[in-house]
N, C-alpha and C positions, 0 to 999 in steps of 0.2 A: 305304212298302214297295213294291218292285217284284215282280210274280209274271211270272215266265215260263213259258209254257205249252209243253211239249214232248210231243208225239206219242209214242206207244209204238213205232210203225213206226220211227221215227227214232233212239230209243234202241237198238232192237233192232239196226239198220244199224250204227249207230256200234260197239257192242259187238262186232259180227261182223267189223268191219273192224279192230278192235284186237287181237281173237284169232287173227284170220286165217281162222277157220271156224267152225262150229258146234260146239263143244265141250262135250261133257255132262260132269256132274259125276263120274261114275264114270271117265270116261276120264282127268280131270285126277288123280283119285286114284290109277288105274292108273300114270300118268306117274310120279307123284310116288313111289309106292312100287318103280317100277323104277330109280329112281335113290339109293335106300337102299343103303348099302354096309354091309359087314360090320362090326360094332362090337364092338371087344373092351372090355367093360363093367368088367372089372377094373382095366384099365389107365387109363381114362378117369376111374373113381370114385379112383383114387389107391391101390387096396387091391394092395399089392405083395406083402404076406404070404400065404401060402396059407392060414392059418389063419383069417383074416379072411373072413367070409360077406358076400355080396352081398344087401342088402335089398331088398324091392320097391320102396321109395322110389328107389334107385338106378336100378332100371329104368325107373321112370316118368319121372324127371327126365332121365335120358341119352337115351331115346327122344324125349321132346319137344323137346329140345335139337337131336337129328339131324334131326328132321321140320322144325323151324324153319329150320336152314340151308339145306335143300333148297327150302323154299319161298321163302326169301329169294333164293336164287340164281335163282330161276326168276320172279322178280317177281309171286308169288302171294300174296295175302293170305290170312291164318288167323284166323279169329275163332272164340270160344265162346259160346253162348247156351244156358244151362242144361247139359243133358248132351249137346248137339249141337255139333259142331266142322265149320265151314262154310269152303271153301277159295274 
């Protein structure tokens, strides 16, 4: 097995060069949220009859799908670990 040692400053420099700057997590989240457009939940859920009600599950799934679309467009990875979501 080959072990390659990489110093932390080199990793940090490579990350900065790929991102273009020091981008903080809350800035990335703000960038993501600014790109979210208005969503017609009823239309996306396929509920065309006004008598049909949107359930909380509709909102959760549609919101997650829309966030994933924006993240993919920006080449941002999302992951979930326990109750936390990481960008």
